[in-house]
MARGUKE-431621 format. One record per residue (C-alpha): residue number from 1; residue in one letter; x, z, y. Coordinates in steps of 0.2 Angstrom, whole numbers, plus 5000, padded with zeros to 4 digits. Example, Ala and Ser with C-alpha at 12.3 -4.5 7.8 and 13.67 -1.06 7.14 Angstrom:
! MARGUKE-431621
i->1&aa->A&X->5062&Z->5039&Y->4978
i->2&aa->S&X->5068&Z->5036&Y->4995
END
This chain:
! MARGUKE-431621
i->1&aa->M&X->5247&Z->4910&Y->4889
i->2&aa->I&X->5229&Z->4904&Y->4895
i->3&aa->T&X->5218&Z->4919&Y->4895
i->4&aa->L&X->5198&Z->4916&Y->4897
i->5&aa->G&X->5193&Z->4932&Y->4904
i->6&aa->I&X->5173&Z->4938&Y->4903
i->7&aa->E&X->5166&Z->4954&Y->4912
i->8&aa->T&X->5146&Z->4959&Y->4910
i->9&aa->S&X->5150&Z->4978&Y->4914
i->10&aa->C&X->5133&Z->4979&Y->4929
i->11&aa->D&X->5126&Z->4966&Y->4940
i->12&aa->E&X->5141&Z->4953&Y->4942
i->13&aa->T&X->5141&Z->4939&Y->4929
i->14&aa->A&X->5159&Z->4934&Y->4928
i->15&aa->S&X->5170&Z->4922&Y->4918
i->16&aa->A&X->5189&Z->4918&Y->4923
i->17&aa->I&X->5206&Z->4907&Y->4917
i->18&aa->V&X->5222&Z->4916&Y->4919
i->19&aa->N&X->5237&Z->4908&Y->4913
i->20&aa->D&X->5252&Z->4922&Y->4913
i->21&aa->G&X->5247&Z->4932&Y->4927
i->22&aa->H&X->5243&Z->4917&Y->4939
i->23&aa->I&X->5226&Z->4916&Y->4943
i->24&aa->L&X->5219&Z->4897&Y->4939
i->25&aa->S&X->5200&Z->4901&Y->4943
i->26&aa->S&X->5186&Z->4915&Y->4944
i->27&aa->V&X->5168&Z->4913&Y->4945
i->28&aa->V&X->5157&Z->4926&Y->4948
i->29&aa->S&X->5139&Z->4923&Y->4949
i->30&aa->S&X->5128&Z->4938&Y->4954
i->31&aa->S&X->5110&Z->4947&Y->4952
i->32&aa->V&X->5112&Z->4958&Y->4967
i->33&aa->P&X->5097&Z->4949&Y->4977
i->34&aa->L&X->5086&Z->4952&Y->4962
i->35&aa->H&X->5091&Z->4972&Y->4963
i->36&aa->E&X->5088&Z->4973&Y->4980
i->37&aa->K&X->5071&Z->4978&Y->4982
i->38&aa->Y&X->5073&Z->4992&Y->4969
i->39&aa->G&X->5086&Z->4998&Y->4982
i->40&aa->G&X->5098&Z->4997&Y->4965
i->41&aa->V&X->5103&Z->4990&Y->4948
i->42&aa->I&X->5090&Z->4988&Y->4934
i->43&aa->P&X->5099&Z->4987&Y->4919
i->44&aa->E&X->5088&Z->4976&Y->4911
i->45&aa->I&X->5088&Z->4964&Y->4923
i->46&aa->A&X->5106&Z->4963&Y->4924
i->47&aa->S&X->5108&Z->4961&Y->4906
i->48&aa->R&X->5095&Z->4947&Y->4905
i->49&aa->F&X->5103&Z->4938&Y->4920
i->50&aa->H&X->5121&Z->4941&Y->4911
i->51&aa->V&X->5110&Z->4931&Y->4896
i->52&aa->E&X->5106&Z->4916&Y->4906
i->53&aa->Y&X->5123&Z->4914&Y->4918
i->54&aa->I&X->5136&Z->4919&Y->4906
i->55&aa->N&X->5139&Z->4900&Y->4898
i->56&aa->R&X->5138&Z->4893&Y->4915
i->57&aa->V&X->5151&Z->4902&Y->4923
i->58&aa->T&X->5161&Z->4902&Y->4909
i->59&aa->K&X->5160&Z->4883&Y->4908
i->60&aa->K&X->5161&Z->4884&Y->4926
i->61&aa->A&X->5176&Z->4893&Y->4928
i->62&aa->L&X->5186&Z->4882&Y->4914
i->63&aa->K&X->5182&Z->4865&Y->4922
i->64&aa->K&X->5188&Z->4873&Y->4940
i->65&aa->A&X->5203&Z->4878&Y->4931
i->66&aa->G&X->5206&Z->4861&Y->4924
i->67&aa->K&X->5207&Z->4868&Y->4906
i->68&aa->K&X->5196&Z->4863&Y->4890
i->69&aa->L&X->5189&Z->4877&Y->4880
i->70&aa->S&X->5202&Z->4871&Y->4866
i->71&aa->E&X->5216&Z->4876&Y->4876
i->72&aa->V&X->5212&Z->4895&Y->4878
i->73&aa->D&X->5224&Z->4907&Y->4868
i->74&aa->L&X->5217&Z->4923&Y->4871
i->75&aa->V&X->5198&Z->4930&Y->4876
i->76&aa->A&X->5198&Z->4945&Y->4885
i->77&aa->V&X->5182&Z->4955&Y->4889
i->78&aa->T&X->5176&Z->4970&Y->4898
i->79&aa->D&X->5170&Z->4982&Y->4881
i->80&aa->S&X->5168&Z->4998&Y->4893
i->81&aa->P&X->5162&Z->5007&Y->4904
i->82&aa->G&X->5147&Z->5001&Y->4911
i->83&aa->L&X->5129&Z->4996&Y->4906
i->84&aa->P&X->5127&Z->4996&Y->4888
i->85&aa->G&X->5112&Z->4980&Y->4889
i->86&aa->S&X->5126&Z->4972&Y->4902
i->87&aa->L&X->5142&Z->4975&Y->4892
i->88&aa->L&X->5133&Z->4970&Y->4873
i->89&aa->V&X->5130&Z->4952&Y->4882
i->90&aa->G&X->5149&Z->4949&Y->4886
i->91&aa->V&X->5156&Z->4957&Y->4872
i->92&aa->S&X->5144&Z->4948&Y->4860
i->93&aa->F&X->5149&Z->4932&Y->4870
i->94&aa->A&X->5167&Z->4935&Y->4869
i->95&aa->K&X->5167&Z->4939&Y->4849
i->96&aa->A&X->5158&Z->4923&Y->4846
i->97&aa->L&X->5171&Z->4911&Y->4857
i->98&aa->G&X->5184&Z->4921&Y->4846
i->99&aa->Y&X->5179&Z->4916&Y->4831
i->100&aa->S&X->5175&Z->4899&Y->4833
i->101&aa->L&X->5190&Z->4895&Y->4842
i->102&aa->K&X->5199&Z->4907&Y->4830
i->103&aa->V&X->5209&Z->4917&Y->4843
i->104&aa->P&X->5212&Z->4934&Y->4849
i->105&aa->V&X->5198&Z->4945&Y->4855
i->106&aa->V&X->5207&Z->4959&Y->4868
i->107&aa->P&X->5193&Z->4974&Y->4873
i->108&aa->V&X->5198&Z->4980&Y->4893
i->109&aa->N&X->5194&Z->4996&Y->4901
i->110&aa->H&X->5184&Z->4990&Y->4916
i->111&aa->L&X->5192&Z->5003&Y->4927
i->112&aa->H&X->5209&Z->5001&Y->4919
i->113&aa->A&X->5206&Z->4982&Y->4924
i->114&aa->H&X->5202&Z->4985&Y->4943
i->115&aa->L&X->5219&Z->4994&Y->4944
i->116&aa->Y&X->5227&Z->4979&Y->4936
i->117&aa->A&X->5221&Z->4968&Y->4948
i->118&aa->N&X->5234&Z->4972&Y->4960
i->119&aa->F&X->5247&Z->4965&Y->4949
i->120&aa->L&X->5240&Z->4948&Y->4953
i->121&aa->T&X->5243&Z->4948&Y->4969
i->122&aa->E&X->5261&Z->4943&Y->4977
i->123&aa->G&X->5263&Z->4964&Y->4979
i->124&aa->G&X->5263&Z->4966&Y->4962
i->125&aa->K&X->5281&Z->4961&Y->4959
i->126&aa->F&X->5286&Z->4977&Y->4969
i->127&aa->L&X->5276&Z->4988&Y->4958
i->128&aa->E&X->5285&Z->4999&Y->4946
i->129&aa->F&X->5276&Z->5012&Y->4935
i->130&aa->P&X->5272&Z->5027&Y->4937
i->131&aa->L&X->5258&Z->5025&Y->4951
i->132&aa->V&X->5244&Z->5034&Y->4956
i->133&aa->G&X->5228&Z->5026&Y->4953
i->134&aa->V&X->5213&Z->5027&Y->4963
i->135&aa->V&X->5196&Z->5016&Y->4959
i->136&aa->V&X->5180&Z->5019&Y->4970
i->137&aa->S&X->5166&Z->5010&Y->4964
i->138&aa->G&X->5146&Z->5011&Y->4964
i->139&aa->G&X->5148&Z->5019&Y->4946
i->140&aa->H&X->5165&Z->5027&Y->4947
i->141&aa->T&X->5175&Z->5038&Y->4957
i->142&aa->N&X->5193&Z->5040&Y->4948
i->143&aa->I&X->5211&Z->5046&Y->4952
i->144&aa->F&X->5223&Z->5042&Y->4938
i->145&aa->I&X->5243&Z->5045&Y->4933
i->146&aa->S&X->5246&Z->5026&Y->4926
i->147&aa->R&X->5263&Z->5026&Y->4917
i->148&aa->S&X->5260&Z->5008&Y->4909
i->149&aa->F&X->5245&Z->4995&Y->4907
i->150&aa->S&X->5239&Z->5005&Y->4893
i->151&aa->D&X->5244&Z->5023&Y->4899
i->152&aa->F&X->5230&Z->5029&Y->4911
i->153&aa->E&X->5227&Z->5047&Y->4911
i->154&aa->V&X->5210&Z->5054&Y->4922
i->155&aa->I&X->5217&Z->5068&Y->4934
i->156&aa->G&X->5199&Z->5067&Y->4946
i->157&aa->R&X->5183&Z->5060&Y->4943
i->158&aa->T&X->5167&Z->5063&Y->4954
i->159&aa->K&X->5155&Z->5080&Y->4947
i->160&aa->D&X->5141&Z->5070&Y->4951
i->161&aa->D&X->5138&Z->5054&Y->4963
i->162&aa->A&X->5152&Z->5041&Y->4964
i->163&aa->I&X->5157&Z->5036&Y->4981
i->164&aa->G&X->5148&Z->5020&Y->4981
i->165&aa->E&X->5134&Z->5026&Y->4975
i->166&aa->A&X->5132&Z->5040&Y->4988
i->167&aa->F&X->5133&Z->5025&Y->5001
i->168&aa->D&X->5119&Z->5016&Y->4992
i->169&aa->K&X->5108&Z->5032&Y->4992
i->170&aa->V&X->5112&Z->5036&Y->5010
i->171&aa->A&X->5108&Z->5018&Y->5016
i->172&aa->K&X->5091&Z->5021&Y->5008
i->173&aa->I&X->5087&Z->5035&Y->5017
i->174&aa->L&X->5093&Z->5026&Y->5033
i->175&aa->G&X->5081&Z->5012&Y->5027
i->176&aa->I&X->5095&Z->4999&Y->5029
i->177&aa->G&X->5095&Z->4992&Y->5013
i->178&aa->Y&X->5106&Z->4990&Y->4997
i->179&aa->P&X->5119&Z->4988&Y->4993
i->180&aa->G&X->5124&Z->5001&Y->5004
i->181&aa->G&X->5143&Z->5002&Y->5009
i->182&aa->P&X->5143&Z->4984&Y->5018
i->183&aa->R&X->5129&Z->4990&Y->5028
i->184&aa->I&X->5134&Z->5008&Y->5031
i->185&aa->E&X->5150&Z->4999&Y->5036
i->186&aa->K&X->5143&Z->4987&Y->5045
i->187&aa->Y&X->5132&Z->5001&Y->5057
i->188&aa->A&X->5147&Z->5012&Y->5057
i->189&aa->K&X->5158&Z->4998&Y->5067
i->190&aa->H&X->5148&Z->5000&Y->5082
i->191&aa->F&X->5148&Z->5018&Y->5085
i->192&aa->S&X->5162&Z->5020&Y->5099
i->193&aa->G&X->5170&Z->5037&Y->5089
i->194&aa->K&X->5164&Z->5049&Y->5102
i->195&aa->A&X->5155&Z->5066&Y->5096
i->196&aa->P&X->5152&Z->5062&Y->5078
i->197&aa->I&X->5142&Z->5074&Y->5068
i->198&aa->N&X->5153&Z->5085&Y->5058
i->199&aa->F&X->5146&Z->5082&Y->5043
i->200&aa->P&X->5154&Z->5093&Y->5026
i->201&aa->R&X->5168&Z->5089&Y->5017
i->202&aa->A&X->5169&Z->5095&Y->4998
i->203&aa->Y&X->5186&Z->5097&Y->4994
i->204&aa->M&X->5182&Z->5107&Y->4975
i->205&aa->D&X->5193&Z->5119&Y->4971
i->206&aa->K&X->5211&Z->5121&Y->4979
i->207&aa->D&X->5221&Z->5113&Y->4966
i->208&aa->S&X->5206&Z->5100&Y->4960
i->209&aa->F&X->5207&Z->5081&Y->4962
i->210&aa->D&X->5189&Z->5081&Y->4957
i->211&aa->F&X->5174&Z->5075&Y->4969
i->212&aa->S&X->5156&Z->5080&Y->4973
i->213&aa->L&X->5148&Z->5068&Y->4984
i->214&aa->S&X->5130&Z->5078&Y->4984
i->215&aa->G&X->5132&Z->5090&Y->4996
i->216&aa->V&X->5136&Z->5076&Y->5011
i->217&aa->K&X->5122&Z->5067&Y->5005
i->218&aa->T&X->5111&Z->5080&Y->5007
i->219&aa->S&X->5116&Z->5084&Y->5025
i->220&aa->V&X->5112&Z->5068&Y->5030
i->221&aa->L&X->5094&Z->5069&Y->5023
i->222&aa->Y&X->5093&Z->5086&Y->5032
i->223&aa->Y&X->5099&Z->5080&Y->5047
i->224&aa->I&X->5088&Z->5063&Y->5049
i->225&aa->K&X->5073&Z->5075&Y->5045
i->226&aa->N&X->5077&Z->5085&Y->5059
i->227&aa->R&X->5080&Z->5072&Y->5073
i->228&aa->K&X->5064&Z->5064&Y->5083
i->229&aa->S&X->5071&Z->5045&Y->5083
i->230&aa->P&X->5085&Z->5046&Y->5069
i->231&aa->K&X->5085&Z->5026&Y->5070
i->232&aa->K&X->5095&Z->5027&Y->5086
i->233&aa->E&X->5107&Z->5037&Y->5077
i->234&aa->I&X->5110&Z->5026&Y->5064
i->235&aa->S&X->5127&Z->5019&Y->5070
i->236&aa->R&X->5132&Z->5037&Y->5073
i->237&aa->I&X->5126&Z->5044&Y->5057
i->238&aa->S&X->5135&Z->5031&Y->5047
i->239&aa->W&X->5151&Z->5032&Y->5057
i->240&aa->S&X->5151&Z->5051&Y->5051
i->241&aa->F&X->5146&Z->5050&Y->5034
i->242&aa->Q&X->5158&Z->5037&Y->5029
i->243&aa->E&X->5173&Z->5048&Y->5040
i->244&aa->A&X->5167&Z->5063&Y->5030
i->245&aa->V&X->5168&Z->5053&Y->5011
i->246&aa->F&X->5185&Z->5045&Y->5018
i->247&aa->D&X->5194&Z->5061&Y->5023
i->248&aa->V&X->5191&Z->5070&Y->5006
i->249&aa->L&X->5197&Z->5054&Y->4997
i->250&aa->V&X->5212&Z->5051&Y->5007
i->251&aa->D&X->5217&Z->5069&Y->5005
i->252&aa->K&X->5216&Z->5070&Y->4987
i->253&aa->I&X->5225&Z->5053&Y->4986
i->254&aa->I&X->5240&Z->5062&Y->4997
i->255&aa->R&X->5239&Z->5078&Y->4987
i->256&aa->A&X->5239&Z->5069&Y->4970
i->257&aa->C&X->5255&Z->5060&Y->4976
i->258&aa->K&X->5264&Z->5074&Y->4982
i->259&aa->K&X->5258&Z->5084&Y->4965
i->260&aa->Y&X->5267&Z->5071&Y->4954
i->261&aa->K&X->5280&Z->5064&Y->4965
i->262&aa->I&X->5273&Z->5046&Y->4966
i->263&aa->Y&X->5275&Z->5036&Y->4982
i->264&aa->D&X->5266&Z->5020&Y->4977
i->265&aa->V&X->5245&Z->5019&Y->4974
i->266&aa->I&X->5238&Z->5006&Y->4968
i->267&aa->M&X->5217&Z->5004&Y->4973
i->268&aa->G&X->5202&Z->4997&Y->4965
i->269&aa->G&X->5183&Z->4995&Y->4964
i->270&aa->G&X->5172&Z->4987&Y->4977
i->271&aa->V&X->5173&Z->5001&Y->4989
i->272&aa->I&X->5190&Z->4997&Y->4992
i->273&aa->A&X->5186&Z->4983&Y->5003
i->274&aa->N&X->5179&Z->4994&Y->5018
i->275&aa->M&X->5190&Z->4990&Y->5031
i->276&aa->R&X->5191&Z->5009&Y->5039
i->277&aa->L&X->5196&Z->5016&Y->5022
i->278&aa->R&X->5210&Z->5002&Y->5022
i->279&aa->A&X->5213&Z->5007&Y->5040
i->280&aa->K&X->5216&Z->5025&Y->5036
i->281&aa->L&X->5226&Z->5022&Y->5020
i->282&aa->K&X->5238&Z->5012&Y->5032
i->283&aa->H&X->5242&Z->5024&Y->5043
i->284&aa->V&X->5243&Z->5037&Y->5032
i->285&aa->S&X->5257&Z->5024&Y->5026
i->286&aa->R&X->5263&Z->5025&Y->5042
i->287&aa->R&X->5264&Z->5043&Y->5045
i->288&aa->M&X->5270&Z->5048&Y->5027
i->289&aa->G&X->5280&Z->5035&Y->5020
i->290&aa->Y&X->5267&Z->5032&Y->5005
i->291&aa->R&X->5264&Z->5012&Y->4999
i->292&aa->F&X->5245&Z->5009&Y->4997
i->293&aa->F&X->5242&Z->4991&Y->4986
i->294&aa->C&X->5225&Z->4985&Y->4988
i->295&aa->P&X->5217&Z->4968&Y->4982
i->296&aa->P&X->5210&Z->4956&Y->4993
i->297&aa->P&X->5192&Z->4960&Y->4993
i->298&aa->A&X->5186&Z->4946&Y->4981
i->299&aa->L&X->5197&Z->4955&Y->4968
i->300&aa->C&X->5190&Z->4972&Y->4973
i->301&aa->L&X->5172&Z->4967&Y->4968
i->302&aa->D&X->5168&Z->4965&Y->4950
i->303&aa->N&X->5176&Z->4949&Y->4942
i->304&aa->A&X->5182&Z->4940&Y->4927
i->305&aa->A&X->5202&Z->4938&Y->4932
i->306&aa->M&X->5207&Z->4957&Y->4930
i->307&aa->I&X->5201&Z->4958&Y->4915
i->308&aa->A&X->5211&Z->4941&Y->4909
i->309&aa->G&X->5226&Z->4947&Y->4917
i->310&aa->L&X->5227&Z->4964&Y->4908
i->311&aa->G&X->5221&Z->4957&Y->4893
i->312&aa->E&X->5238&Z->4947&Y->4894
i->313&aa->A&X->5248&Z->4962&Y->4898
i->314&aa->I&X->5242&Z->4972&Y->4883
i->315&aa->V&X->5246&Z->4956&Y->4871
i->316&aa->N&X->5262&Z->4954&Y->4879
i->317&aa->A&X->5265&Z->4974&Y->4877
i->318&aa->N&X->5259&Z->4974&Y->4859
i->319&aa->P&X->5262&Z->4958&Y->4850
i->320&aa->K&X->5254&Z->4961&Y->4833
i->321&aa->I&X->5235&Z->4960&Y->4844
i->322&aa->R&X->5238&Z->4942&Y->4842
i->323&aa->E&X->5237&Z->4946&Y->4823
i->324&aa->V&X->5226&Z->4961&Y->4822
i->325&aa->E&X->5212&Z->4956&Y->4833
i->326&aa->K&X->5206&Z->4940&Y->4826
END
């Protein structure tokens, strides 16, 4: 099955071709440079960028895959969650293609697709449901229990900032630019690890899998305000903030595994590309026996290959979609 994936949920315009679970091409055009001076995503700029580039990235994805538009059997598109204006561009484009090609158009949940990205990797053949799923990105921090490609139960979510959003805001406080995740990770690497700052860890209620990042973010703000030369401590602050956030994340993942008696965890979202987080997960895996599956960085960030892949999986599990979603 030749599947065309379309992803326009935020600031990346992406298109991909997947054939029976194999990625033939994946093209992403990012509007991040346009948002950088504002310190965050401007929805109107993002949606206009999608309008300008959606056709271009699709043509490029087809060319790289060596396929013609007439060979597409299925169109999969992100329909939620995301910026309304951005989603509208992608969904409208996908529906127009589906109508003209007379092929089904399958709506795909962006968060579920981040988790599905693991099935597009070599490690995917080792995965069996049920699974603990964790999505950590600029807009979302969620823990799921996944029982199938269409059954995702949310057991934990952020009550305020997403982890990626908190990274952006702390980076702005530190004056190191946007996007915050890569900048903080870069500075944190230069810290020796000795005498870190003990920023608070918000574990919420005893049995809760929810998150709150407002406290640690505010602590960073007050710490900087009370220092005479905070710029000299950027690496120390970055390391300490990152550790505080990841300690809570890893702890809640482990508790979810224990409660539901699941040993395999699939991860997704841009923050999963952070190498310090991956090192922590690897340490837990060796010490406790849990298996953590993380896609390569290109599949952690927003992309259309994961959308196309999950779209195929949904159709394969529900063949009637081939008829009713035209």
